[in-house]
C-alpha angles and dihedrals in degrees: 000000000000117000124241093260092054091049092047092049092047090052091046092050094045093047099045111022096093094048094046090047092049090049091051093046090057090056106037144021113280096259093051091043092052092050091047092051091048089051091047093057092043089056090045090054091050093048097036096127090054099048117118118243091252097049101172097088090047091050092050092052090051090048091049091051092047091052092049089050092051098043127079111229113261092015097089111109120217101253092198092056090048090050090049091052090049092051092047090053089052091048092052095048101041145031104265131200125238089257092061092046090048091050091049091051092050091047090049090052091047090051090060092056126088119262089252092055093046090049092051093050096043095046092054103033105029099030095034096226124156119241089256094053093041089050089056090051094054094036104248139106123276090250094050090048092049090054090047090050093048091052092045091053091050092049091048091051089049092049091050090050091051091050090047091050092049094053107100092196094065138262121346123237113282112272115222110254112265111241 
């Protein structure tokens, strides 16, 4: 019969692996992301008794630090820009749906934002963290993060409006409001 630590770790891994992996993939190439996630859960196993009840922010901080430790400075590619290029190549070679076009537009707008703005938006929208938890991940207070998020949302709306205004074929499909 498995012990309580094994069961707790299994639950932690099952509940958070996909989100930690997605977080890592946005910040590093897939091989580096996979290694960082493996390291993150190894550290989580070693520090299991000390983990907070809501472990996701803690796991994301560990993953961020593991990526930084595995990545040479200046070598990190911008994953959003790479994704945008991939989607553009698909759009050129195939008939795409409105959803793909909408995603490409949002990614293009995100690519124009600073890393800090992208982090704020992705931590709350894509990773589903609260401002308090996201603030812990980036190392600032809840209030400071809320201000950062507010400004990032405004900059994203402005970027989407610029892209919309630059499109000679007319307005783009409505983009779902960012939380």
